[in-house]
C-alpha positions as CSV (number, residue, x, y, z in Angstrom):
1,X,13.5,0.3,3.7
2,X,9.7,1.0,3.8
3,X,8.5,2.4,7.4
4,X,4.9,1.9,8.8
5,X,3.7,5.2,10.1
6,X,0.6,6.1,12.3
7,X,-1.2,9.6,13.1
8,X,1.2,9.1,15.8
9,X,4.2,9.4,14.4
10,X,3.1,10.8,10.5
11,X,4.2,14.4,11.2
12,X,7.8,13.5,11.8
13,X,8.2,10.5,9.5
14,X,6.5,12.2,6.7
15,X,5.8,15.9,6.9
16,X,8.9,16.7,8.6
17,X,11.6,14.9,6.4
18,X,14.4,16.2,4.7
19,X,14.3,13.9,1.6
20,X,11.0,13.4,-0.6
21,X,8.4,10.8,0.7
22,X,6.3,8.2,-1.1
23,X,3.5,7.0,0.8
24,X,1.4,4.2,0.2
25,X,-2.2,3.8,1.7
26,X,-3.0,0.2,1.5
27,X,-5.1,-2.9,3.4
28,X,-4.4,-6.2,4.1
29,X,-7.6,-7.5,2.2
30,X,-6.9,-5.2,-0.8
31,X,-5.6,-7.5,-3.7
32,X,-3.7,-4.4,-5.7
33,X,-2.1,-3.1,-2.3
34,X,-0.5,-6.5,-2.4
35,X,0.7,-6.3,-5.7
36,X,1.8,-2.8,-4.7
37,X,3.5,-3.8,-2.0
38,X,5.8,-6.1,-4.0
39,X,6.3,-3.5,-6.6
40,X,7.4,-1.0,-3.0
41,X,9.3,-3.6,-1.7
42,X,11.6,-4.4,-4.6
43,X,11.6,-0.7,-5.4
44,X,12.7,0.4,-1.6
45,X,15.9,-2.1,-2.4
46,X,16.8,-0.3,-5.0
47,X,16.5,3.2,-3.8
48,X,20.0,4.8,-3.1
49,X,20.1,5.8,0.7
50,X,19.0,9.2,1.6
51,X,17.3,10.0,-2.0
52,X,13.7,9.5,-0.8
53,X,11.6,7.6,1.8
54,X,9.0,5.2,1.2
55,X,6.2,4.9,4.0
56,X,3.0,3.1,4.3
57,X,-0.4,3.9,6.2
58,X,-3.0,0.9,7.0
59,X,-6.1,2.7,6.3
60,X,-8.1,0.3,8.9
61,X,-6.1,1.1,11.5
62,X,-5.0,4.6,10.5
63,X,-8.6,6.2,9.2
64,X,-8.1,9.8,10.4
65,X,-4.8,10.1,8.0
66,X,-6.5,8.2,5.1
67,X,-9.8,10.9,6.0
68,X,-7.5,13.8,6.4
69,X,-5.8,13.2,2.5
70,X,-8.9,12.2,1.2
71,X,-7.7,8.4,0.6
72,X,-11.2,7.3,-1.4
73,X,-9.9,4.4,-3.3
74,X,-7.1,2.1,-2.5
75,X,-4.0,1.7,-3.1
76,X,-3.6,5.3,-3.2
77,X,0.4,7.0,-3.5
78,X,0.9,10.9,-2.4
79,X,4.6,11.9,-2.5
80,X,5.3,15.1,-0.1
81,X,8.4,16.9,-0.3
82,X,9.0,20.1,2.7
83,X,5.7,18.8,4.2
84,X,3.8,20.0,1.0
85,X,2.0,17.2,-1.1
86,X,3.6,17.1,-5.1
87,X,0.9,14.8,-6.2
88,X,-1.4,11.9,-5.5
89,X,-2.0,8.8,-7.7
90,X,-4.8,6.1,-7.5
91,X,-4.1,2.3,-8.5
92,X,-1.3,0.3,-8.9
93,X,2.1,2.2,-10.2
94,X,5.2,0.5,-11.5
95,X,8.8,1.4,-10.3
96,X,9.0,4.4,-13.0
97,X,6.1,6.0,-12.0
98,X,7.0,5.6,-8.6
99,X,10.4,7.4,-9.4
100,X,8.8,9.9,-11.6
101,X,6.4,10.8,-8.7
102,X,9.1,11.2,-6.0
103,X,11.2,13.2,-8.9
104,X,14.5,11.0,-8.6
C-alpha cells in the first residue's frame, strides 16, 4: 500500500515509522514520475507487510517538504530509517534498486 503524505502527517508516517520508509517525491505532470509510480505500485503489492513502507509526496502541493529535503529534480526517492535519511536517488529506479535502498 502506498501512503500519500503531506506536511501535516510527514513526521508521523515517515520520521516516526518503525520500519524503513521509501518516499517518492513526484508530480502528476512528470512523465518519468508516472513510470516510477507504476513500478512503485507493483513493488508495493510484492512488499511483505511490516517490512517497509512506501510514501509519496506531490512536490506541487508540498513545496515546503521538497525544499526541506532539497529535491531539485523528480522523481527523487529518499529512504528513511529511524527518522534518518539512508539514501537519496534521482530518476526512475527498478524494484531491485528500491529493495537495495530500503535494505530489504
